[in-house]
PyMOL Python script that loads the backbone (N, CA, C, O; Angstrom):
from pymol import cmd

cmd.read_pdbstr("""\
ATOM      1  N   UNK A   1     117.913  94.940  -3.961  1.00  0.00           N
ATOM      2  CA  UNK A   1     117.685  93.845  -4.882  1.00  0.00           C
ATOM      3  C   UNK A   1     118.087  94.235  -6.312  1.00  0.00           C
ATOM      4  O   UNK A   1     118.723  93.446  -7.010  1.00  0.00           O
ATOM      5  N   UNK A   2     117.720  95.440  -6.746  1.00  0.00           N
ATOM      6  CA  UNK A   2     118.090  95.919  -8.067  1.00  0.00           C
ATOM      7  C   UNK A   2     119.064  97.078  -7.929  1.00  0.00           C
ATOM      8  O   UNK A   2     118.983  97.840  -6.965  1.00  0.00           O
ATOM      9  N   UNK A   3     119.974  97.223  -8.870  1.00  0.00           N
ATOM     10  CA  UNK A   3     120.922  98.342  -8.782  1.00  0.00           C
ATOM     11  C   UNK A   3     120.205  99.673  -8.988  1.00  0.00           C
ATOM     12  O   UNK A   3     119.279  99.771  -9.793  1.00  0.00           O
ATOM     13  N   UNK A   4     120.632 100.676  -8.270  1.00  0.00           N
ATOM     14  CA  UNK A   4     120.051 102.004  -8.407  1.00  0.00           C
ATOM     15  C   UNK A   4     120.880 102.773  -9.430  1.00  0.00           C
ATOM     16  O   UNK A   4     121.841 103.455  -9.075  1.00  0.00           O
ATOM     17  N   UNK A   5     120.498 102.657 -10.711  1.00  0.00           N
ATOM     18  CA  UNK A   5     121.257 103.308 -11.779  1.00  0.00           C
ATOM     19  C   UNK A   5     120.329 104.206 -12.583  1.00  0.00           C
ATOM     20  O   UNK A   5     119.122 103.968 -12.620  1.00  0.00           O
ATOM     21  N   UNK A   6     120.872 105.233 -13.228  1.00  0.00           N
ATOM     22  CA  UNK A   6     120.046 106.129 -14.030  1.00  0.00           C
ATOM     23  C   UNK A   6     119.354 105.392 -15.178  1.00  0.00           C
ATOM     24  O   UNK A   6     119.832 104.363 -15.655  1.00  0.00           O
ATOM     25  N   UNK A   7     118.229 105.937 -15.601  1.00  0.00           N
ATOM     26  CA  UNK A   7     117.438 105.300 -16.657  1.00  0.00           C
ATOM     27  C   UNK A   7     118.238 105.129 -17.946  1.00  0.00           C
ATOM     28  O   UNK A   7     118.125 104.093 -18.602  1.00  0.00           O
ATOM     29  N   UNK A   8     119.048 106.127 -18.326  1.00  0.00           N
ATOM     30  CA  UNK A   8     119.776 106.000 -19.594  1.00  0.00           C
ATOM     31  C   UNK A   8     120.774 104.851 -19.546  1.00  0.00           C
ATOM     32  O   UNK A   8     120.976 104.165 -20.549  1.00  0.00           O
ATOM     33  N   UNK A   9     121.400 104.634 -18.395  1.00  0.00           N
ATOM     34  CA  UNK A   9     122.315 103.496 -18.258  1.00  0.00           C
ATOM     35  C   UNK A   9     121.550 102.182 -18.262  1.00  0.00           C
ATOM     36  O   UNK A   9     122.027 101.184 -18.803  1.00  0.00           O
ATOM     37  N   UNK A  10     120.373 102.180 -17.664  1.00  0.00           N
ATOM     38  CA  UNK A  10     119.539 100.976 -17.662  1.00  0.00           C
ATOM     39  C   UNK A  10     119.148 100.600 -19.085  1.00  0.00           C
ATOM     40  O   UNK A  10     119.159  99.424 -19.450  1.00  0.00           O
ATOM     41  N   UNK A  11     118.803 101.607 -19.888  1.00  0.00           N
ATOM     42  CA  UNK A  11     118.438 101.353 -21.282  1.00  0.00           C
ATOM     43  C   UNK A  11     119.622 100.771 -22.042  1.00  0.00           C
ATOM     44  O   UNK A  11     119.481  99.777 -22.754  1.00  0.00           O
ATOM     45  N   UNK A  12     120.791 101.393 -21.891  1.00  0.00           N
ATOM     46  CA  UNK A  12     121.981 100.911 -22.598  1.00  0.00           C
ATOM     47  C   UNK A  12     122.344  99.491 -22.175  1.00  0.00           C
ATOM     48  O   UNK A  12     122.698  98.662 -23.014  1.00  0.00           O
ATOM     49  N   UNK A  13     122.258  99.210 -20.886  1.00  0.00           N
ATOM     50  CA  UNK A  13     122.576  97.868 -20.401  1.00  0.00           C
ATOM     51  C   UNK A  13     121.598  96.854 -20.965  1.00  0.00           C
ATOM     52  O   UNK A  13     121.996  95.771 -21.392  1.00  0.00           O
ATOM     53  N   UNK A  14     120.317  97.203 -20.966  1.00  0.00           N
ATOM     54  CA  UNK A  14     119.297  96.282 -21.461  1.00  0.00           C
ATOM     55  C   UNK A  14     119.491  96.024 -22.953  1.00  0.00           C
ATOM     56  O   UNK A  14     119.387  94.884 -23.406  1.00  0.00           O
ATOM     57  N   UNK A  15     119.772  97.081 -23.717  1.00  0.00           N
ATOM     58  CA  UNK A  15     119.987  96.915 -25.154  1.00  0.00           C
ATOM     59  C   UNK A  15     121.211  96.056 -25.434  1.00  0.00           C
ATOM     60  O   UNK A  15     121.202  95.260 -26.373  1.00  0.00           O
ATOM     61  N   UNK A  16     122.257  96.201 -24.638  1.00  0.00           N
ATOM     62  CA  UNK A  16     123.459  95.381 -24.810  1.00  0.00           C
ATOM     63  C   UNK A  16     123.157  93.909 -24.579  1.00  0.00           C
ATOM     64  O   UNK A  16     123.750  93.043 -25.223  1.00  0.00           O
ATOM     65  N   UNK A  17     122.241  93.622 -23.666  1.00  0.00           N
ATOM     66  CA  UNK A  17     121.898  92.232 -23.356  1.00  0.00           C
ATOM     67  C   UNK A  17     120.889  91.657 -24.342  1.00  0.00           C
ATOM     68  O   UNK A  17     120.978  90.484 -24.704  1.00  0.00           O
ATOM     69  N   UNK A  18     119.921  92.479 -24.785  1.00  0.00           N
ATOM     70  CA  UNK A  18     118.784  91.964 -25.535  1.00  0.00           C
ATOM     71  C   UNK A  18     118.782  92.322 -27.019  1.00  0.00           C
ATOM     72  O   UNK A  18     118.042  91.715 -27.792  1.00  0.00           O
ATOM     73  N   UNK A  19     119.592  93.292 -27.430  1.00  0.00           N
ATOM     74  CA  UNK A  19     119.572  93.716 -28.819  1.00  0.00           C
ATOM     75  C   UNK A  19     118.797  95.009 -28.998  1.00  0.00           C
ATOM     76  O   UNK A  19     118.158  95.503 -28.069  1.00  0.00           O
ATOM     77  N   UNK A  20     118.865  95.545 -30.198  1.00  0.00           N
ATOM     78  CA  UNK A  20     118.280  96.847 -30.476  1.00  0.00           C
ATOM     79  C   UNK A  20     116.775  96.744 -30.698  1.00  0.00           C
ATOM     80  O   UNK A  20     116.273  95.719 -31.159  1.00  0.00           O
ATOM     81  N   UNK A  21     116.073  97.803 -30.371  1.00  0.00           N
ATOM     82  CA  UNK A  21     114.648  97.912 -30.656  1.00  0.00           C
ATOM     83  C   UNK A  21     114.270  99.387 -30.595  1.00  0.00           C
ATOM     84  O   UNK A  21     115.055 100.210 -30.126  1.00  0.00           O
ATOM     85  N   UNK A  22     113.083  99.723 -31.063  1.00  0.00           N
ATOM     86  CA  UNK A  22     112.668 101.121 -31.096  1.00  0.00           C
ATOM     87  C   UNK A  22     111.968 101.569 -29.818  1.00  0.00           C
ATOM     88  O   UNK A  22     112.093 102.725 -29.414  1.00  0.00           O
ATOM     89  N   UNK A  23     111.244 100.677 -29.192  1.00  0.00           N
ATOM     90  CA  UNK A  23     110.499 101.043 -27.993  1.00  0.00           C
ATOM     91  C   UNK A  23     110.796 100.069 -26.869  1.00  0.00           C
ATOM     92  O   UNK A  23     110.903  98.862 -27.085  1.00  0.00           O
ATOM     93  N   UNK A  24     110.928 100.607 -25.673  1.00  0.00           N
ATOM     94  CA  UNK A  24     111.112  99.781 -24.488  1.00  0.00           C
ATOM     95  C   UNK A  24     110.092 100.217 -23.455  1.00  0.00           C
ATOM     96  O   UNK A  24     109.920 101.413 -23.221  1.00  0.00           O
ATOM     97  N   UNK A  25     109.420  99.274 -22.838  1.00  0.00           N
ATOM     98  CA  UNK A  25     108.466  99.604 -21.782  1.00  0.00           C
ATOM     99  C   UNK A  25     109.060  99.178 -20.442  1.00  0.00           C
ATOM    100  O   UNK A  25     109.366  98.004 -20.233  1.00  0.00           O
ATOM    101  N   UNK A  26     109.216 100.127 -19.555  1.00  0.00           N
ATOM    102  CA  UNK A  26     109.781  99.849 -18.239  1.00  0.00           C
ATOM    103  C   UNK A  26     108.697  99.873 -17.176  1.00  0.00           C
ATOM    104  O   UNK A  26     107.807 100.722 -17.209  1.00  0.00           O
ATOM    105  N   UNK A  27     108.770  98.941 -16.232  1.00  0.00           N
ATOM    106  CA  UNK A  27     107.925  99.056 -15.050  1.00  0.00           C
ATOM    107  C   UNK A  27     108.617  99.944 -14.025  1.00  0.00           C
ATOM    108  O   UNK A  27     107.958 100.566 -13.192  1.00  0.00           O
ATOM    109  N   UNK A  28     109.928 100.003 -14.083  1.00  0.00           N
ATOM    110  CA  UNK A  28     110.710 100.854 -13.188  1.00  0.00           C
ATOM    111  C   UNK A  28     112.084 101.030 -13.814  1.00  0.00           C
ATOM    112  O   UNK A  28     112.624 100.091 -14.399  1.00  0.00           O
ATOM    113  N   UNK A  29     112.650 102.212 -13.696  1.00  0.00           N
ATOM    114  CA  UNK A  29     113.938 102.502 -14.329  1.00  0.00           C
ATOM    115  C   UNK A  29     115.054 101.612 -13.799  1.00  0.00           C
ATOM    116  O   UNK A  29     116.029 101.360 -14.508  1.00  0.00           O
ATOM    117  N   UNK A  30     114.927 101.132 -12.562  1.00  0.00           N
ATOM    118  CA  UNK A  30     116.002 100.348 -11.954  1.00  0.00           C
ATOM    119  C   UNK A  30     115.988  98.891 -12.398  1.00  0.00           C
ATOM    120  O   UNK A  30     117.002  98.204 -12.283  1.00  0.00           O
ATOM    121  N   UNK A  31     114.857  98.409 -12.904  1.00  0.00           N
ATOM    122  CA  UNK A  31     114.730  96.985 -13.225  1.00  0.00           C
ATOM    123  C   UNK A  31     115.313  96.710 -14.599  1.00  0.00           C
ATOM    124  O   UNK A  31     114.613  96.810 -15.607  1.00  0.00           O
ATOM    125  N   UNK A  32     116.584  96.365 -14.642  1.00  0.00           N
ATOM    126  CA  UNK A  32     117.251  96.165 -15.926  1.00  0.00           C
ATOM    127  C   UNK A  32     117.304  94.700 -16.351  1.00  0.00           C
ATOM    128  O   UNK A  32     117.587  94.411 -17.513  1.00  0.00           O
ATOM    129  N   UNK A  33     117.043  93.788 -15.449  1.00  0.00           N
ATOM    130  CA  UNK A  33     117.106  92.367 -15.787  1.00  0.00           C
ATOM    131  C   UNK A  33     115.898  91.655 -15.180  1.00  0.00           C
ATOM    132  O   UNK A  33     116.031  90.603 -14.555  1.00  0.00           O
ATOM    133  N   UNK A  34     114.728  92.240 -15.373  1.00  0.00           N
ATOM    134  CA  UNK A  34     113.503  91.742 -14.771  1.00  0.00           C
ATOM    135  C   UNK A  34     112.595  91.212 -15.868  1.00  0.00           C
ATOM    136  O   UNK A  34     112.495  91.819 -16.934  1.00  0.00           O
ATOM    137  N   UNK A  35     111.934  90.090 -15.622  1.00  0.00           N
ATOM    138  CA  UNK A  35     111.078  89.500 -16.641  1.00  0.00           C
ATOM    139  C   UNK A  35     109.899  90.402 -16.998  1.00  0.00           C
ATOM    140  O   UNK A  35     109.279  90.229 -18.047  1.00  0.00           O
ATOM    141  N   UNK A  36     109.589  91.360 -16.132  1.00  0.00           N
ATOM    142  CA  UNK A  36     108.494  92.281 -16.421  1.00  0.00           C
ATOM    143  C   UNK A  36     108.902  93.392 -17.378  1.00  0.00           C
ATOM    144  O   UNK A  36     108.054  94.141 -17.861  1.00  0.00           O
ATOM    145  N   UNK A  37     110.200  93.502 -17.652  1.00  0.00           N
ATOM    146  CA  UNK A  37     110.691  94.490 -18.616  1.00  0.00           C
ATOM    147  C   UNK A  37     110.341  93.994 -20.010  1.00  0.00           C
ATOM    148  O   UNK A  37     110.772  92.913 -20.413  1.00  0.00           O
ATOM    149  N   UNK A  38     109.571  94.768 -20.739  1.00  0.00           N
ATOM    150  CA  UNK A  38     109.136  94.328 -22.065  1.00  0.00           C
ATOM    151  C   UNK A  38     109.541  95.354 -23.114  1.00  0.00           C
ATOM    152  O   UNK A  38     109.783  96.519 -22.799  1.00  0.00           O
ATOM    153  N   UNK A  39     109.611  94.914 -24.346  1.00  0.00           N
ATOM    154  CA  UNK A  39     109.863  95.832 -25.451  1.00  0.00           C
ATOM    155  C   UNK A  39     108.828  95.588 -26.519  1.00  0.00           C
ATOM    156  O   UNK A  39     108.298  94.485 -26.648  1.00  0.00           O
ATOM    157  N   UNK A  40     108.541  96.635 -27.294  1.00  0.00           N
ATOM    158  CA  UNK A  40     107.564  96.555 -28.364  1.00  0.00           C
ATOM    159  C   UNK A  40     108.311  96.461 -29.685  1.00  0.00           C
ATOM    160  O   UNK A  40     109.115  97.332 -30.018  1.00  0.00           O
ATOM    161  N   UNK A  41     108.045  95.412 -30.423  1.00  0.00           N
ATOM    162  CA  UNK A  41     108.738  95.146 -31.683  1.00  0.00           C
ATOM    163  C   UNK A  41     108.428  96.238 -32.705  1.00  0.00           C
ATOM    164  O   UNK A  41     107.270  96.415 -33.084  1.00  0.00           O
ATOM    165  N   UNK A  42     109.454  96.977 -33.158  1.00  0.00           N
ATOM    166  CA  UNK A  42     109.195  98.055 -34.110  1.00  0.00           C
ATOM    167  C   UNK A  42     108.663  97.554 -35.448  1.00  0.00           C
ATOM    168  O   UNK A  42     108.004  98.306 -36.167  1.00  0.00           O
ATOM    169  N   UNK A  43     108.939  96.291 -35.795  1.00  0.00           N
ATOM    170  CA  UNK A  43     108.436  95.732 -37.044  1.00  0.00           C
ATOM    171  C   UNK A  43     106.927  95.543 -37.008  1.00  0.00           C
ATOM    172  O   UNK A  43     106.269  95.519 -38.048  1.00  0.00           O
ATOM    173  N   UNK A  44     106.383  95.410 -35.798  1.00  0.00           N
ATOM    174  CA  UNK A  44     104.938  95.238 -35.642  1.00  0.00           C
ATOM    175  C   UNK A  44     104.238  96.577 -35.412  1.00  0.00           C
ATOM    176  O   UNK A  44     103.009  96.647 -35.402  1.00  0.00           O
ATOM    177  N   UNK A  45     105.019  97.628 -35.229  1.00  0.00           N
ATOM    178  CA  UNK A  45     104.429  98.935 -34.961  1.00  0.00           C
ATOM    179  C   UNK A  45     104.020  99.071 -33.504  1.00  0.00           C
ATOM    180  O   UNK A  45     104.105  98.123 -32.723  1.00  0.00           O
ATOM    181  N   UNK A  46     103.580 100.258 -33.161  1.00  0.00           N
ATOM    182  CA  UNK A  46     103.116 100.515 -31.799  1.00  0.00           C
ATOM    183  C   UNK A  46     101.650 100.152 -31.742  1.00  0.00           C
ATOM    184  O   UNK A  46     100.796 100.959 -32.109  1.00  0.00           O
ATOM    185  N   UNK A  47     101.348  98.957 -31.289  1.00  0.00           N
ATOM    186  CA  UNK A  47     100.001  98.408 -31.320  1.00  0.00           C
ATOM    187  C   UNK A  47      99.363  98.531 -29.946  1.00  0.00           C
ATOM    188  O   UNK A  47     100.020  98.330 -28.924  1.00  0.00           O
ATOM    189  N   UNK A  48      98.080  98.863 -29.929  1.00  0.00           N
ATOM    190  CA  UNK A  48      97.365  99.033 -28.666  1.00  0.00           C
ATOM    191  C   UNK A  48      97.411  97.767 -27.816  1.00  0.00           C
ATOM    192  O   UNK A  48      97.405  97.840 -26.587  1.00  0.00           O
ATOM    193  N   UNK A  49      97.456  96.613 -28.467  1.00  0.00           N
ATOM    194  CA  UNK A  49      97.515  95.354 -27.733  1.00  0.00           C
ATOM    195  C   UNK A  49      98.746  95.245 -26.858  1.00  0.00           C
ATOM    196  O   UNK A  49      98.671  94.729 -25.742  1.00  0.00           O
ATOM    197  N   UNK A  50      99.885  95.728 -27.351  1.00  0.00           N
ATOM    198  CA  UNK A  50     101.104  95.706 -26.551  1.00  0.00           C
ATOM    199  C   UNK A  50     100.952  96.580 -25.313  1.00  0.00           C
ATOM    200  O   UNK A  50     101.368  96.202 -24.219  1.00  0.00           O
ATOM    201  N   UNK A  51     100.348  97.756 -25.498  1.00  0.00           N
ATOM    202  CA  UNK A  51     100.152  98.652 -24.362  1.00  0.00           C
ATOM    203  C   UNK A  51      99.183  98.044 -23.355  1.00  0.00           C
ATOM    204  O   UNK A  51      99.394  98.154 -22.148  1.00  0.00           O
ATOM    205  N   UNK A  52      98.124  97.404 -23.842  1.00  0.00           N
ATOM    206  CA  UNK A  52      97.171  96.756 -22.945  1.00  0.00           C
ATOM    207  C   UNK A  52      97.837  95.627 -22.170  1.00  0.00           C
ATOM    208  O   UNK A  52      97.581  95.455 -20.978  1.00  0.00           O
ATOM    209  N   UNK A  53      98.694  94.853 -22.845  1.00  0.00           N
ATOM    210  CA  UNK A  53      99.431  93.793 -22.156  1.00  0.00           C
ATOM    211  C   UNK A  53     100.315  94.376 -21.064  1.00  0.00           C
ATOM    212  O   UNK A  53     100.397  93.833 -19.963  1.00  0.00           O
ATOM    213  N   UNK A  54     100.979  95.489 -21.378  1.00  0.00           N
ATOM    214  CA  UNK A  54     101.842  96.131 -20.393  1.00  0.00           C
ATOM    215  C   UNK A  54     101.027  96.629 -19.207  1.00  0.00           C
ATOM    216  O   UNK A  54     101.454  96.494 -18.061  1.00  0.00           O
ATOM    217  N   UNK A  55      99.862  97.201 -19.472  1.00  0.00           N
ATOM    218  CA  UNK A  55      99.003  97.681 -18.392  1.00  0.00           C
ATOM    219  C   UNK A  55      98.590  96.535 -17.480  1.00  0.00           C
ATOM    220  O   UNK A  55      98.579  96.684 -16.258  1.00  0.00           O
ATOM    221  N   UNK A  56      98.248  95.389 -18.069  1.00  0.00           N
ATOM    222  CA  UNK A  56      97.862  94.229 -17.271  1.00  0.00           C
ATOM    223  C   UNK A  56      99.028  93.720 -16.437  1.00  0.00           C
ATOM    224  O   UNK A  56      98.841  93.322 -15.287  1.00  0.00           O
ATOM    225  N   UNK A  57     100.233  93.728 -17.008  1.00  0.00           N
ATOM    226  CA  UNK A  57     101.402  93.200 -16.311  1.00  0.00           C
ATOM    227  C   UNK A  57     101.896  94.147 -15.234  1.00  0.00           C
ATOM    228  O   UNK A  57     102.312  93.712 -14.160  1.00  0.00           O
ATOM    229  N   UNK A  58     101.851  95.467 -15.526  1.00  0.00           N
ATOM    230  CA  UNK A  58     102.447  96.429 -14.610  1.00  0.00           C
ATOM    231  C   UNK A  58     101.445  97.043 -13.648  1.00  0.00           C
ATOM    232  O   UNK A  58     101.830  97.520 -12.581  1.00  0.00           O
ATOM    233  N   UNK A  59     100.166  97.040 -14.008  1.00  0.00           N
ATOM    234  CA  UNK A  59      99.168  97.630 -13.142  1.00  0.00           C
ATOM    235  C   UNK A  59      99.033  99.139 -13.317  1.00  0.00           C
ATOM    236  O   UNK A  59      98.144  99.751 -12.725  1.00  0.00           O
ATOM    237  N   UNK A  60      99.890  99.739 -14.110  1.00  0.00           N
ATOM    238  CA  UNK A  60      99.808 101.164 -14.415  1.00  0.00           C
ATOM    239  C   UNK A  60     100.510 101.403 -15.741  1.00  0.00           C
ATOM    240  O   UNK A  60     101.177 100.513 -16.266  1.00  0.00           O
ATOM    241  N   UNK A  61     100.361 102.594 -16.275  1.00  0.00           N
ATOM    242  CA  UNK A  61     100.944 102.888 -17.584  1.00  0.00           C
ATOM    243  C   UNK A  61     102.460 102.771 -17.538  1.00  0.00           C
ATOM    244  O   UNK A  61     103.100 103.370 -16.674  1.00  0.00           O
ATOM    245  N   UNK A  62     103.041 102.009 -18.455  1.00  0.00           N
ATOM    246  CA  UNK A  62     104.499 101.915 -18.500  1.00  0.00           C
ATOM    247  C   UNK A  62     105.104 103.179 -19.079  1.00  0.00           C
ATOM    248  O   UNK A  62     104.417 103.956 -19.741  1.00  0.00           O
ATOM    249  N   UNK A  63     106.357 103.382 -18.836  1.00  0.00           N
ATOM    250  CA  UNK A  63     107.095 104.494 -19.432  1.00  0.00           C
ATOM    251  C   UNK A  63     107.700 103.990 -20.731  1.00  0.00           C
ATOM    252  O   UNK A  63     108.502 103.056 -20.726  1.00  0.00           O
ATOM    253  N   UNK A  64     107.325 104.597 -21.830  1.00  0.00           N
ATOM    254  CA  UNK A  64     107.848 104.183 -23.128  1.00  0.00           C
ATOM    255  C   UNK A  64     108.974 105.113 -23.531  1.00  0.00           C
ATOM    256  O   UNK A  64     108.838 106.334 -23.448  1.00  0.00           O
ATOM    257  N   UNK A  65     110.073 104.545 -23.961  1.00  0.00           N
ATOM    258  CA  UNK A  65     111.231 105.322 -24.358  1.00  0.00           C
ATOM    259  C   UNK A  65     111.499 105.064 -25.829  1.00  0.00           C
ATOM    260  O   UNK A  65     111.708 103.918 -26.228  1.00  0.00           O
ATOM    261  N   UNK A  66     111.496 106.102 -26.634  1.00  0.00           N
ATOM    262  CA  UNK A  66     111.794 105.959 -28.055  1.00  0.00           C
ATOM    263  C   UNK A  66     113.297 105.968 -28.240  1.00  0.00           C
ATOM    264  O   UNK A  66     113.970 106.926 -27.859  1.00  0.00           O
ATOM    265  N   UNK A  67     113.828 104.901 -28.828  1.00  0.00           N
ATOM    266  CA  UNK A  67     115.269 104.771 -29.029  1.00  0.00           C
ATOM    267  C   UNK A  67     115.604 105.195 -30.441  1.00  0.00           C
ATOM    268  O   UNK A  67     116.771 105.167 -30.833  1.00  0.00           O
TER     269      UNK A  67
END
""", "prot")
cmd.dss("prot")
cmd.show_as("cartoon", "prot")
cmd.util.cbc("prot")
cmd.orient("prot")
């Protein structure tokens, strides 16, 4: 269902589609075009609310990648 690609390529592909940001939260490295893929707005800072939302959506701690 999803392409099996390395995480760094997934990040680059996602950024090309969605624009630049400082933090990206992945539910899985392979999900590059999934509605569950979320990013944290760097202008708002790394807020606990964003992490809590991700936990509720993903069911476990997301992997955060600093760009």
